[in-house]
Each structure stands twice: as C-alpha cells, then as structure tokens.
All heavy atoms as TSV, in Angstrom:
chain	resi	resn	atom	element	x	y	z
A	1	MET	N	N	-4.082	-2.956	-33.028
A	1	MET	CA	C	-2.800	-2.834	-32.377
A	1	MET	C	C	-3.005	-2.804	-30.871
A	1	MET	O	O	-3.865	-2.114	-30.370
A	1	MET	CB	C	-2.133	-1.528	-32.836
A	1	MET	CG	C	-0.856	-1.234	-32.117
A	1	MET	SD	S	-0.089	0.367	-32.521
A	1	MET	CE	C	-0.404	0.556	-34.241
A	2	GLY	N	N	-2.221	-3.570	-30.144
A	2	GLY	CA	C	-2.346	-3.614	-28.695
A	2	GLY	C	C	-1.826	-2.351	-28.044
A	2	GLY	O	O	-1.050	-1.598	-28.623
A	3	ARG	N	N	-2.277	-2.133	-26.822
A	3	ARG	CA	C	-1.880	-0.939	-26.085
A	3	ARG	C	C	-0.366	-0.862	-25.935
A	3	ARG	O	O	0.230	0.194	-26.092
A	3	ARG	CB	C	-2.556	-0.926	-24.718
A	3	ARG	CG	C	-2.146	0.245	-23.864
A	3	ARG	CD	C	-2.892	0.316	-22.549
A	3	ARG	NE	N	-2.777	-0.898	-21.804
A	3	ARG	CZ	C	-3.804	-1.550	-21.264
A	3	ARG	NH1	N	-5.014	-1.101	-21.396
A	3	ARG	NH2	N	-3.625	-2.654	-20.587
A	4	HIS	N	N	0.274	-1.997	-25.654
A	4	HIS	CA	C	1.722	-1.959	-25.450
A	4	HIS	C	C	2.458	-1.578	-26.730
A	4	HIS	O	O	3.470	-0.890	-26.682
A	4	HIS	CB	C	2.235	-3.274	-24.869
A	4	HIS	CG	C	1.955	-4.480	-25.705
A	4	HIS	ND1	N	0.746	-5.128	-25.693
A	4	HIS	CD2	C	2.738	-5.135	-26.580
A	4	HIS	CE1	C	0.798	-6.148	-26.526
A	4	HIS	NE2	N	1.988	-6.171	-27.082
A	5	ASN	N	N	1.941	-1.983	-27.878
A	5	ASN	CA	C	2.559	-1.579	-29.143
A	5	ASN	C	C	2.425	-0.078	-29.358
A	5	ASN	O	O	3.331	0.564	-29.874
A	5	ASN	CB	C	1.933	-2.324	-30.321
A	5	ASN	CG	C	2.312	-3.795	-30.339
A	5	ASN	OD1	O	3.365	-4.173	-29.851
A	5	ASN	ND2	N	1.446	-4.603	-30.890
A	6	LYS	N	N	1.286	0.481	-28.959
A	6	LYS	CA	C	1.085	1.919	-29.076
A	6	LYS	C	C	2.083	2.662	-28.201
A	6	LYS	O	O	2.691	3.636	-28.634
A	6	LYS	CB	C	-0.330	2.311	-28.647
A	6	LYS	CG	C	-1.411	1.963	-29.622
A	6	LYS	CD	C	-2.710	2.506	-29.065
A	6	LYS	CE	C	-3.897	2.072	-29.848
A	6	LYS	NZ	N	-5.143	2.620	-29.275
A	7	LEU	N	N	2.228	2.225	-26.956
A	7	LEU	CA	C	3.161	2.884	-26.055
A	7	LEU	C	C	4.567	2.879	-26.628
A	7	LEU	O	O	5.267	3.892	-26.602
A	7	LEU	CB	C	3.169	2.201	-24.682
A	7	LEU	CG	C	1.993	2.459	-23.764
A	7	LEU	CD1	C	2.156	1.677	-22.469
A	7	LEU	CD2	C	1.857	3.935	-23.476
A	8	ARG	N	N	4.966	1.762	-27.145
A	8	ARG	CA	C	6.310	1.651	-27.724
A	8	ARG	C	C	6.454	2.610	-28.912
A	8	ARG	O	O	7.447	3.320	-29.029
A	8	ARG	CB	C	6.584	0.217	-28.155
A	8	ARG	CG	C	7.986	0.008	-28.679
A	8	ARG	CD	C	8.253	-1.485	-28.918
A	8	ARG	NE	N	9.641	-1.708	-29.197
A	8	ARG	CZ	C	10.184	-1.667	-30.422
A	8	ARG	NH1	N	9.432	-1.444	-31.481
A	8	ARG	NH2	N	11.471	-1.876	-30.591
A	9	GLN	N	N	5.463	2.624	-29.784
A	9	GLN	CA	C	5.515	3.513	-30.949
A	9	GLN	C	C	5.572	4.977	-30.538
A	9	GLN	O	O	6.367	5.746	-31.075
A	9	GLN	CB	C	4.305	3.299	-31.859
A	9	GLN	CG	C	4.420	2.097	-32.732
A	9	GLN	CD	C	3.280	2.051	-33.751
A	9	GLN	OE1	O	2.226	2.635	-33.556
A	9	GLN	NE2	N	3.497	1.341	-34.837
A	10	TYR	N	N	4.721	5.379	-29.591
A	10	TYR	CA	C	4.722	6.760	-29.125
A	10	TYR	C	C	6.059	7.110	-28.486
A	10	TYR	O	O	6.602	8.189	-28.703
A	10	TYR	CB	C	3.599	7.005	-28.112
A	10	TYR	CG	C	2.201	6.920	-28.671
A	10	TYR	CD1	C	1.173	6.365	-27.917
A	10	TYR	CD2	C	1.887	7.388	-29.937
A	10	TYR	CE1	C	-0.121	6.293	-28.407
A	10	TYR	CE2	C	0.591	7.319	-30.440
A	10	TYR	CZ	C	-0.402	6.775	-29.665
A	10	TYR	OH	O	-1.677	6.702	-30.153
A	11	ARG	N	N	6.592	6.198	-27.681
A	11	ARG	CA	C	7.871	6.434	-27.005
A	11	ARG	C	C	8.998	6.594	-28.028
A	11	ARG	O	O	9.787	7.539	-27.948
A	11	ARG	CB	C	8.185	5.284	-26.038
A	11	ARG	CG	C	9.543	5.424	-25.366
A	11	ARG	CD	C	9.800	4.306	-24.386
A	11	ARG	NE	N	9.731	2.973	-24.951
A	11	ARG	CZ	C	10.696	2.400	-25.677
A	11	ARG	NH1	N	11.809	3.041	-25.949
A	11	ARG	NH2	N	10.549	1.156	-26.120
A	12	LEU	N	N	9.057	5.688	-28.985
A	12	LEU	CA	C	10.110	5.748	-29.995
A	12	LEU	C	C	9.980	6.994	-30.861
A	12	LEU	O	O	10.982	7.600	-31.247
A	12	LEU	CB	C	10.099	4.486	-30.854
A	12	LEU	CG	C	10.493	3.194	-30.128
A	12	LEU	CD1	C	10.326	1.998	-31.048
A	12	LEU	CD2	C	11.913	3.277	-29.590
A	13	ALA	N	N	8.743	7.398	-31.153
A	13	ALA	CA	C	8.520	8.603	-31.953
A	13	ALA	C	C	9.048	9.849	-31.240
A	13	ALA	O	O	9.446	10.817	-31.892
A	13	ALA	CB	C	7.032	8.767	-32.260
A	14	ARG	N	N	9.067	9.812	-29.912
A	14	ARG	CA	C	9.586	10.940	-29.129
A	14	ARG	C	C	11.087	10.781	-28.851
A	14	ARG	O	O	11.693	11.634	-28.213
A	14	ARG	CB	C	8.850	11.068	-27.790
A	14	ARG	CG	C	7.371	11.344	-27.912
A	14	ARG	CD	C	7.106	12.741	-28.461
A	14	ARG	NE	N	5.703	13.041	-28.560
A	14	ARG	CZ	C	4.934	12.791	-29.603
A	14	ARG	NH1	N	5.416	12.174	-30.647
A	14	ARG	NH2	N	3.670	13.137	-29.621
A	15	GLY	N	N	11.667	9.677	-29.313
A	15	GLY	CA	C	13.100	9.468	-29.129
A	15	GLY	C	C	13.501	9.144	-27.706
A	15	GLY	O	O	14.624	9.425	-27.294
A	16	LEU	N	N	12.580	8.551	-26.947
A	16	LEU	CA	C	12.851	8.222	-25.552
A	16	LEU	C	C	13.150	6.732	-25.382
A	16	LEU	O	O	12.550	5.897	-26.059
A	16	LEU	CB	C	11.650	8.582	-24.674
A	16	LEU	CG	C	11.310	10.063	-24.575
A	16	LEU	CD1	C	9.954	10.252	-23.924
A	16	LEU	CD2	C	12.388	10.798	-23.793
A	17	THR	N	N	14.047	6.433	-24.456
A	17	THR	CA	C	14.327	5.036	-24.110
A	17	THR	C	C	13.388	4.610	-22.983
A	17	THR	O	O	12.758	5.454	-22.331
A	17	THR	CB	C	15.781	4.861	-23.629
A	17	THR	OG1	O	15.944	5.585	-22.398
A	17	THR	CG2	C	16.776	5.346	-24.666
A	18	GLN	N	N	13.332	3.315	-22.731
A	18	GLN	CA	C	12.546	2.830	-21.599
A	18	GLN	C	C	13.117	3.377	-20.293
A	18	GLN	O	O	12.368	3.691	-19.371
A	18	GLN	CB	C	12.511	1.300	-21.571
A	18	GLN	CG	C	11.639	0.708	-22.645
A	18	GLN	CD	C	11.535	-0.802	-22.543
A	18	GLN	OE1	O	12.411	-1.469	-22.002
A	18	GLN	NE2	N	10.459	-1.340	-23.076
A	19	GLU	N	N	14.434	3.490	-20.215
A	19	GLU	CA	C	15.067	4.041	-19.020
A	19	GLU	C	C	14.627	5.477	-18.771
A	19	GLU	O	O	14.309	5.858	-17.632
A	19	GLU	CB	C	16.600	3.993	-19.144
A	19	GLU	CG	C	17.187	2.612	-19.091
A	19	GLU	CD	C	17.284	1.945	-20.469
A	19	GLU	OE1	O	16.794	2.505	-21.482
A	19	GLU	OE2	O	17.827	0.835	-20.531
A	20	GLU	N	N	14.585	6.279	-19.832
A	20	GLU	CA	C	14.167	7.675	-19.697
A	20	GLU	C	C	12.706	7.767	-19.273
A	20	GLU	O	O	12.359	8.577	-18.402
A	20	GLU	CB	C	14.394	8.426	-21.007
A	20	GLU	CG	C	15.859	8.626	-21.332
A	20	GLU	CD	C	16.116	9.098	-22.748
A	20	GLU	OE1	O	15.367	8.689	-23.677
A	20	GLU	OE2	O	17.068	9.861	-22.933
A	21	MET	N	N	11.855	6.938	-19.865
A	21	MET	CA	C	10.441	6.927	-19.479
A	21	MET	C	C	10.297	6.546	-18.016
A	21	MET	O	O	9.526	7.160	-17.278
A	21	MET	CB	C	9.643	5.955	-20.350
A	21	MET	CG	C	9.320	6.468	-21.729
A	21	MET	SD	S	8.253	7.923	-21.749
A	21	MET	CE	C	6.735	7.277	-21.051
A	22	ALA	N	N	11.042	5.539	-17.597
A	22	ALA	CA	C	10.969	5.090	-16.208
A	22	ALA	C	C	11.331	6.224	-15.255
A	22	ALA	O	O	10.634	6.466	-14.264
A	22	ALA	CB	C	11.885	3.887	-15.994
A	23	LYS	N	N	12.395	6.946	-15.558
A	23	LYS	CA	C	12.815	8.061	-14.696
A	23	LYS	C	C	11.762	9.156	-14.670
A	23	LYS	O	O	11.455	9.704	-13.610
A	23	LYS	CB	C	14.146	8.627	-15.174
A	23	LYS	CG	C	15.326	7.748	-14.838
A	23	LYS	CD	C	16.623	8.366	-15.305
A	23	LYS	CE	C	17.781	7.410	-15.050
A	23	LYS	NZ	N	19.063	7.973	-15.522
A	24	LEU	N	N	11.208	9.488	-15.825
A	24	LEU	CA	C	10.188	10.539	-15.902
A	24	LEU	C	C	8.931	10.170	-15.117
A	24	LEU	O	O	8.233	11.042	-14.609
A	24	LEU	CB	C	9.841	10.832	-17.355
A	24	LEU	CG	C	10.933	11.525	-18.167
A	24	LEU	CD1	C	10.587	11.506	-19.653
A	24	LEU	CD2	C	11.145	12.951	-17.677
A	25	LEU	N	N	8.666	8.867	-15.011
A	25	LEU	CA	C	7.479	8.396	-14.287
A	25	LEU	C	C	7.763	8.092	-12.827
A	25	LEU	O	O	6.870	7.707	-12.077
A	25	LEU	CB	C	6.900	7.154	-14.980
A	25	LEU	CG	C	6.277	7.411	-16.349
A	25	LEU	CD1	C	5.991	6.106	-17.065
A	25	LEU	CD2	C	5.007	8.242	-16.210
A	26	GLY	N	N	9.028	8.236	-12.414
A	26	GLY	CA	C	9.372	8.037	-11.008
A	26	GLY	C	C	9.765	6.629	-10.616
A	26	GLY	O	O	9.831	6.318	-9.429
A	27	TYR	N	N	10.035	5.771	-11.585
A	27	TYR	CA	C	10.477	4.418	-11.272
A	27	TYR	C	C	11.973	4.419	-10.964
A	27	TYR	O	O	12.718	5.247	-11.497
A	27	TYR	CB	C	10.217	3.464	-12.447
A	27	TYR	CG	C	8.758	3.169	-12.680
A	27	TYR	CD1	C	8.087	3.723	-13.765
A	27	TYR	CD2	C	8.057	2.336	-11.828
A	27	TYR	CE1	C	6.751	3.454	-13.993
A	27	TYR	CE2	C	6.718	2.062	-12.047
A	27	TYR	CZ	C	6.069	2.622	-13.123
A	27	TYR	OH	O	4.755	2.359	-13.335
A	28	LYS	N	N	12.411	3.484	-10.128
A	28	LYS	CA	C	13.828	3.389	-9.780
A	28	LYS	C	C	14.660	2.836	-10.937
A	28	LYS	O	O	15.821	3.188	-11.093
A	28	LYS	CB	C	14.019	2.513	-8.540
A	28	LYS	CG	C	13.454	3.139	-7.287
A	28	LYS	CD	C	13.669	2.262	-6.094
A	28	LYS	CE	C	13.048	2.893	-4.855
A	28	LYS	NZ	N	13.208	2.064	-3.678
A	29	ASP	N	N	14.068	1.939	-11.712
A	29	ASP	CA	C	14.761	1.412	-12.889
A	29	ASP	C	C	13.743	1.168	-13.996
A	29	ASP	O	O	12.556	1.369	-13.812
A	29	ASP	CB	C	15.552	0.139	-12.566
A	29	ASP	CG	C	14.688	-0.978	-12.004
A	29	ASP	OD1	O	13.594	-1.231	-12.561
A	29	ASP	OD2	O	15.092	-1.616	-11.019
A	30	LYS	N	N	14.227	0.724	-15.147
A	30	LYS	CA	C	13.341	0.625	-16.309
A	30	LYS	C	C	12.323	-0.493	-16.218
A	30	LYS	O	O	11.349	-0.498	-16.955
A	30	LYS	CB	C	14.158	0.494	-17.593
A	30	LYS	CG	C	14.696	-0.878	-17.874
A	30	LYS	CD	C	15.291	-0.939	-19.261
A	30	LYS	CE	C	15.655	-2.358	-19.604
A	30	LYS	NZ	N	16.083	-2.511	-20.972
A	31	SER	N	N	12.516	-1.455	-15.319
A	31	SER	CA	C	11.609	-2.612	-15.282
A	31	SER	C	C	10.160	-2.205	-14.999
A	31	SER	O	O	9.237	-2.793	-15.542
A	31	SER	CB	C	12.081	-3.658	-14.278
A	31	SER	OG	O	12.023	-3.154	-12.957
A	32	GLY	N	N	9.965	-1.195	-14.152
A	32	GLY	CA	C	8.597	-0.744	-13.850
A	32	GLY	C	C	7.879	-0.276	-15.095
A	32	GLY	O	O	6.725	-0.638	-15.345
A	33	TYR	N	N	8.560	0.549	-15.887
A	33	TYR	CA	C	7.945	1.015	-17.127
A	33	TYR	C	C	7.856	-0.111	-18.146
A	33	TYR	O	O	6.858	-0.230	-18.861
A	33	TYR	CB	C	8.712	2.199	-17.735
A	33	TYR	CG	C	8.116	2.591	-19.054
A	33	TYR	CD1	C	6.925	3.289	-19.106
A	33	TYR	CD2	C	8.693	2.198	-20.254
A	33	TYR	CE1	C	6.332	3.595	-20.315
A	33	TYR	CE2	C	8.111	2.505	-21.473
A	33	TYR	CZ	C	6.932	3.205	-21.489
A	33	TYR	OH	O	6.339	3.492	-22.682
A	34	CYS	N	N	8.868	-0.937	-18.204
A	34	CYS	CA	C	8.895	-2.057	-19.155
A	34	CYS	C	C	7.663	-2.952	-18.965
A	34	CYS	O	O	7.054	-3.382	-19.937
A	34	CYS	CB	C	10.181	-2.851	-18.974
A	34	CYS	SG	S	10.404	-4.164	-20.172
A	35	HIS	N	N	7.288	-3.184	-17.712
A	35	HIS	CA	C	6.104	-4.015	-17.439
A	35	HIS	C	C	4.836	-3.356	-17.972
A	35	HIS	O	O	3.935	-4.033	-18.453
A	35	HIS	CB	C	5.965	-4.291	-15.946
A	35	HIS	CG	C	6.997	-5.217	-15.401
A	35	HIS	ND1	N	7.301	-6.434	-15.963
A	35	HIS	CD2	C	7.813	-5.098	-14.327
A	35	HIS	CE1	C	8.243	-7.034	-15.266
A	35	HIS	NE2	N	8.586	-6.231	-14.267
A	36	LEU	N	N	4.767	-2.029	-17.886
A	36	LEU	CA	C	3.608	-1.310	-18.443
A	36	LEU	C	C	3.580	-1.451	-19.956
A	36	LEU	O	O	2.547	-1.764	-20.550
A	36	LEU	CB	C	3.666	0.171	-18.085
A	36	LEU	CG	C	3.434	0.569	-16.641
A	36	LEU	CD1	C	3.678	2.060	-16.475
A	36	LEU	CD2	C	2.036	0.216	-16.201
A	37	GLU	N	N	4.727	-1.210	-20.570
A	37	GLU	CA	C	4.800	-1.223	-22.028
A	37	GLU	C	C	4.554	-2.613	-22.596
A	37	GLU	O	O	3.994	-2.757	-23.679
A	37	GLU	CB	C	6.164	-0.699	-22.481
A	37	GLU	CG	C	6.221	-0.431	-23.964
A	37	GLU	CD	C	7.494	0.259	-24.384
A	37	GLU	OE1	O	7.626	1.478	-24.142
A	37	GLU	OE2	O	8.361	-0.421	-24.963
A	38	ASN	N	N	4.956	-3.634	-21.866
A	38	ASN	CA	C	4.782	-5.009	-22.331
A	38	ASN	C	C	3.431	-5.612	-21.953
A	38	ASN	O	O	3.159	-6.762	-22.276
A	38	ASN	CB	C	5.907	-5.893	-21.810
A	38	ASN	CG	C	7.221	-5.546	-22.458
A	38	ASN	OD1	O	7.273	-5.148	-23.612
A	38	ASN	ND2	N	8.296	-5.684	-21.718
A	39	GLY	N	N	2.608	-4.849	-21.259
A	39	GLY	CA	C	1.277	-5.323	-20.902
A	39	GLY	C	C	1.234	-6.268	-19.716
A	39	GLY	O	O	0.208	-6.884	-19.453
A	40	LYS	N	N	2.322	-6.363	-18.965
A	40	LYS	CA	C	2.355	-7.257	-17.800
A	40	LYS	C	C	1.677	-6.636	-16.587
A	40	LYS	O	O	1.277	-7.338	-15.673
A	40	LYS	CB	C	3.796	-7.625	-17.449
A	40	LYS	CG	C	4.455	-8.481	-18.504
A	40	LYS	CD	C	5.866	-8.846	-18.113
A	40	LYS	CE	C	6.509	-9.700	-19.199
A	40	LYS	NZ	N	7.877	-10.068	-18.860
A	41	VAL	N	N	1.580	-5.304	-16.591
A	41	VAL	CA	C	0.940	-4.569	-15.512
A	41	VAL	C	C	-0.100	-3.635	-16.129
A	41	VAL	O	O	0.178	-2.984	-17.136
A	41	VAL	CB	C	1.982	-3.745	-14.709
A	41	VAL	CG1	C	1.314	-2.871	-13.679
A	41	VAL	CG2	C	3.001	-4.660	-14.061
A	42	ALA	N	N	-1.267	-3.582	-15.516
A	42	ALA	CA	C	-2.334	-2.710	-16.018
A	42	ALA	C	C	-1.965	-1.245	-15.801
A	42	ALA	O	O	-1.344	-0.890	-14.800
A	42	ALA	CB	C	-3.643	-3.025	-15.307
A	43	ILE	N	N	-2.345	-0.414	-16.741
A	43	ILE	CA	C	-2.093	1.020	-16.646
A	43	ILE	C	C	-3.304	1.686	-16.010
A	43	ILE	O	O	-4.427	1.532	-16.485
A	43	ILE	CB	C	-1.836	1.626	-18.036
A	43	ILE	CG1	C	-0.599	0.984	-18.656
A	43	ILE	CG2	C	-1.673	3.134	-17.947
A	43	ILE	CD1	C	-0.333	1.425	-20.072
A	44	THR	N	N	-3.072	2.417	-14.940
A	44	THR	CA	C	-4.151	3.153	-14.289
A	44	THR	C	C	-4.430	4.427	-15.078
A	44	THR	O	O	-3.619	4.853	-15.902
A	44	THR	CB	C	-3.755	3.546	-12.853
A	44	THR	OG1	O	-2.640	4.438	-12.905
A	44	THR	CG2	C	-3.408	2.317	-12.015
A	45	ILE	N	N	-5.569	5.037	-14.797
A	45	ILE	CA	C	-5.914	6.298	-15.443
A	45	ILE	C	C	-4.858	7.359	-15.114
A	45	ILE	O	O	-4.415	8.096	-15.989
A	45	ILE	CB	C	-7.311	6.792	-14.988
A	45	ILE	CG1	C	-8.397	5.800	-15.385
A	45	ILE	CG2	C	-7.606	8.182	-15.542
A	45	ILE	CD1	C	-8.729	5.770	-16.848
A	46	GLU	N	N	-4.459	7.408	-13.850
A	46	GLU	CA	C	-3.452	8.393	-13.442
A	46	GLU	C	C	-2.139	8.192	-14.185
A	46	GLU	O	O	-1.517	9.149	-14.634
A	46	GLU	CB	C	-3.222	8.324	-11.936
A	46	GLU	CG	C	-4.377	8.854	-11.117
A	46	GLU	CD	C	-4.115	8.773	-9.624
A	46	GLU	OE1	O	-2.970	8.537	-9.207
A	46	GLU	OE2	O	-5.083	8.957	-8.870
A	47	LYS	N	N	-1.721	6.939	-14.314
A	47	LYS	CA	C	-0.470	6.634	-15.010
A	47	LYS	C	C	-0.604	6.963	-16.496
A	47	LYS	O	O	0.320	7.489	-17.103
A	47	LYS	CB	C	-0.105	5.162	-14.813
A	47	LYS	CG	C	1.291	4.805	-15.219
A	47	LYS	CD	C	2.345	5.427	-14.341
A	47	LYS	CE	C	2.382	4.780	-12.984
A	47	LYS	NZ	N	3.422	5.332	-12.110
A	48	ALA	N	N	-1.780	6.683	-17.071
A	48	ALA	CA	C	-2.011	7.004	-18.487
A	48	ALA	C	C	-1.925	8.507	-18.716
A	48	ALA	O	O	-1.404	8.951	-19.735
A	48	ALA	CB	C	-3.362	6.467	-18.943
A	49	LYS	N	N	-2.416	9.307	-17.762
A	49	LYS	CA	C	-2.335	10.760	-17.885
A	49	LYS	C	C	-0.881	11.215	-17.873
A	49	LYS	O	O	-0.480	12.054	-18.675
A	49	LYS	CB	C	-3.114	11.438	-16.760
A	49	LYS	CG	C	-4.615	11.324	-16.919
A	49	LYS	CD	C	-5.328	11.981	-15.753
A	49	LYS	CE	C	-6.833	11.820	-15.887
A	49	LYS	NZ	N	-7.553	12.366	-14.720
A	50	LYS	N	N	-0.079	10.655	-16.959
A	50	LYS	CA	C	1.337	11.022	-16.879
A	50	LYS	C	C	2.079	10.617	-18.152
A	50	LYS	O	O	2.864	11.389	-18.698
A	50	LYS	CB	C	1.997	10.351	-15.671
A	50	LYS	CG	C	1.606	10.945	-14.350
A	50	LYS	CD	C	2.344	10.250	-13.222
A	50	LYS	CE	C	1.926	10.783	-11.872
A	50	LYS	NZ	N	2.645	10.111	-10.780
A	51	ILE	N	N	1.818	9.401	-18.611
A	51	ILE	CA	C	2.463	8.919	-19.837
A	51	ILE	C	C	2.047	9.795	-21.015
A	51	ILE	O	O	2.872	10.182	-21.843
A	51	ILE	CB	C	2.124	7.434	-20.094
A	51	ILE	CG1	C	2.772	6.557	-19.028
A	51	ILE	CG2	C	2.575	7.001	-21.490
A	51	ILE	CD1	C	2.302	5.108	-19.037
A	52	GLY	N	N	0.757	10.111	-21.082
A	52	GLY	CA	C	0.249	10.956	-22.153
A	52	GLY	C	C	0.899	12.330	-22.157
A	52	GLY	O	O	1.253	12.858	-23.215
A	53	ASP	N	N	1.081	12.900	-20.973
A	53	ASP	CA	C	1.743	14.204	-20.874
A	53	ASP	C	C	3.167	14.128	-21.398
A	53	ASP	O	O	3.622	15.016	-22.112
A	53	ASP	CB	C	1.756	14.696	-19.430
A	53	ASP	CG	C	0.393	15.157	-18.938
A	53	ASP	OD1	O	-0.508	15.376	-19.774
A	53	ASP	OD2	O	0.227	15.284	-17.711
A	54	ILE	N	N	3.876	13.077	-21.051
A	54	ILE	CA	C	5.264	12.910	-21.488
A	54	ILE	C	C	5.343	12.691	-22.993
A	54	ILE	O	O	6.190	13.269	-23.670
A	54	ILE	CB	C	5.922	11.731	-20.737
A	54	ILE	CG1	C	6.060	12.058	-19.250
A	54	ILE	CG2	C	7.288	11.390	-21.342
A	54	ILE	CD1	C	6.393	10.859	-18.382
A	55	LEU	N	N	4.440	11.874	-23.519
A	55	LEU	CA	C	4.505	11.491	-24.927
A	55	LEU	C	C	3.702	12.403	-25.853
A	55	LEU	O	O	3.755	12.250	-27.069
A	55	LEU	CB	C	4.035	10.039	-25.093
A	55	LEU	CG	C	4.872	8.994	-24.365
A	55	LEU	CD1	C	4.277	7.607	-24.570
A	55	LEU	CD2	C	6.319	9.032	-24.835
A	56	GLY	N	N	2.943	13.322	-25.268
A	56	GLY	CA	C	2.172	14.253	-26.089
A	56	GLY	C	C	0.948	13.629	-26.725
A	56	GLY	O	O	0.559	14.013	-27.829
A	57	VAL	N	N	0.343	12.670	-26.028
A	57	VAL	CA	C	-0.888	12.035	-26.509
A	57	VAL	C	C	-1.915	12.043	-25.386
A	57	VAL	O	O	-1.569	12.191	-24.219
A	57	VAL	CB	C	-0.643	10.580	-27.001
A	57	VAL	CG1	C	0.300	10.554	-28.171
A	57	VAL	CG2	C	-0.143	9.692	-25.886
A	58	SER	N	N	-3.164	11.849	-25.744
A	58	SER	CA	C	-4.217	11.805	-24.730
A	58	SER	C	C	-4.269	10.417	-24.097
A	58	SER	O	O	-3.866	9.432	-24.721
A	58	SER	CB	C	-5.571	12.134	-25.354
A	58	SER	OG	O	-5.990	11.067	-26.182
A	59	PRO	N	N	-4.782	10.325	-22.867
A	59	PRO	CA	C	-4.946	9.012	-22.251
A	59	PRO	C	C	-5.823	8.087	-23.095
A	59	PRO	O	O	-5.602	6.886	-23.135
A	59	PRO	CB	C	-5.607	9.326	-20.906
A	59	PRO	CG	C	-5.207	10.722	-20.610
A	59	PRO	CD	C	-5.119	11.399	-21.938
A	60	GLU	N	N	-6.803	8.674	-23.791
A	60	GLU	CA	C	-7.682	7.865	-24.651
A	60	GLU	C	C	-6.897	7.183	-25.752
A	60	GLU	O	O	-7.195	6.034	-26.124
A	60	GLU	CB	C	-8.783	8.738	-25.262
A	60	GLU	CG	C	-9.801	9.255	-24.261
A	60	GLU	CD	C	-9.356	10.497	-23.506
A	60	GLU	OE1	O	-8.327	11.106	-23.847
A	60	GLU	OE2	O	-10.042	10.854	-22.523
A	61	GLU	N	N	-5.895	7.865	-26.287
A	61	GLU	CA	C	-5.073	7.256	-27.337
A	61	GLU	C	C	-4.286	6.067	-26.805
A	61	GLU	O	O	-4.019	5.118	-27.537
A	61	GLU	CB	C	-4.114	8.291	-27.930
A	61	GLU	CG	C	-4.810	9.335	-28.775
A	61	GLU	CD	C	-3.839	10.354	-29.318
A	61	GLU	OE1	O	-3.255	10.080	-30.381
A	61	GLU	OE2	O	-3.693	11.413	-28.681
A	62	ILE	N	N	-3.935	6.109	-25.549
A	62	ILE	CA	C	-3.209	4.999	-24.934
A	62	ILE	C	C	-4.120	3.801	-24.732
A	62	ILE	O	O	-3.763	2.662	-25.013
A	62	ILE	CB	C	-2.573	5.439	-23.598
A	62	ILE	CG1	C	-1.489	6.484	-23.886
A	62	ILE	CG2	C	-2.001	4.245	-22.841
A	62	ILE	CD1	C	-0.960	7.178	-22.658
A	63	PHE	N	N	-5.351	4.069	-24.262
A	63	PHE	CA	C	-6.276	2.984	-23.937
A	63	PHE	C	C	-7.014	2.434	-25.161
A	63	PHE	O	O	-7.378	1.270	-25.182
A	63	PHE	CB	C	-7.312	3.434	-22.911
A	63	PHE	CG	C	-6.780	3.459	-21.497
A	63	PHE	CD1	C	-6.607	4.646	-20.820
A	63	PHE	CD2	C	-6.438	2.282	-20.854
A	63	PHE	CE1	C	-6.138	4.675	-19.529
A	63	PHE	CE2	C	-5.957	2.291	-19.569
A	63	PHE	CZ	C	-5.796	3.487	-18.898
A	64	PHE	N	N	-7.269	3.272	-26.176
A	64	PHE	CA	C	-8.121	2.831	-27.282
A	64	PHE	C	C	-7.438	2.880	-28.617
A	64	PHE	O	O	-6.588	3.573	-28.937
A	64	PHE	CB	C	-9.405	3.665	-27.345
A	64	PHE	CG	C	-10.170	3.626	-26.063
A	64	PHE	CD1	C	-10.200	4.720	-25.215
A	64	PHE	CD2	C	-10.837	2.481	-25.675
A	64	PHE	CE1	C	-10.904	4.694	-24.021
A	64	PHE	CE2	C	-11.550	2.431	-24.481
A	64	PHE	CZ	C	-11.583	3.559	-23.646
C-alpha cells in the first residue's frame, strides 16, 4: 500500500476531512494537505511527526 493510501485511511479512520487536516497542519486551504496525501509533494520528517500526532500514528507508520 502506498504512503498516500495510508494517510487517507488513517485520516478517514479518525473522521477527519482533508480541510480539517489542512487547518490542523497550518495550511490556508486543503490543497496543501491534498498534495501530501496524493503523493504529489514529499512528506518531511517534521511534517510526518505533525501528521502522526494528529492521526495517532507514528511517523514510521506513515513512511513504511
């Protein structure tokens, strides 16, 4: 399973929309997060930590 599929699954399991994730991560609109989830933009370690904190998973689960 690709990383973007994992992000989507984790997000949906927490009942969050892309818009909500974007706001929690400090993006102005959902497109910033959407690019991460769709694999168009690489996820940094720092961003993976923030996403992991929000979704209740470790950064390793996001990357591997």
